[in-house]
C-alpha positions, 0 to 999 in steps of 0.5 A: 739924890735928884737928877732929874724932876717931873713937875706937873703944872696946870695953873692952880694953886696947888700946881703952883705951890709944887712947882715952888717947892720942886722947883727949891728942891731942885736948885739944891740938889742940883738936878734937873726940870722937865715941867708937864703940860697935860691937857685933855681935848675938849669936842662939844655939840650944842644946837649949835652945831659941832664946838672943839675948844680943844686948840684953846685949850691948847693952848692955856696949857701952852702960856701954863707951860709956858708959865713956869719955864719961866719961874725956872729960869728965875729960880737958877733951874734948868728946865724944860717943857711941853705939853701933850696931849691926854688923846683919851688917857688917863692923865696920871699915866700920861704924867707915868708914862712920861715921867719914865721917857724923862728918866725922872727920879721923882714926880712933884706936882699938886692935889686939892685932897679931894674925899668923900664923893668930890673924889669919887665923882673927879677921882685924882691925878695925882692918886693916878700918878702915885699908885703908879709911879715906879719912882717917889712921887711927891704932894703938895697940898694947900698951905 
């Protein structure tokens, strides 16, 4: 039986599917949920100078996490949310660190199922979490 489930949310379609499935599981198990959004700061330079998009990205992450929290409340699941700056670390590592800190016994996240060159170039957060986590990882794919 799961007591604490970490659900990674990023606003994508697969993330919403993972949220729905994980909330159903949490409700059935009587588990608490940590909704986690990890963002990566972006600072870019152009002919117009340096542009720091970090605040906008963090703000969007807070909206995503707040919407997920509202979904959890509607589902009758005890939940809290957290928005974390990756601060140069791999997103997968941050998710696993947060799961450890929250004493999560399950991690749930969506996966895009990329393959081949696209996977090689973009990498996979889901694969990184599955490789690093000491607890079960439930990956939800687009149906």
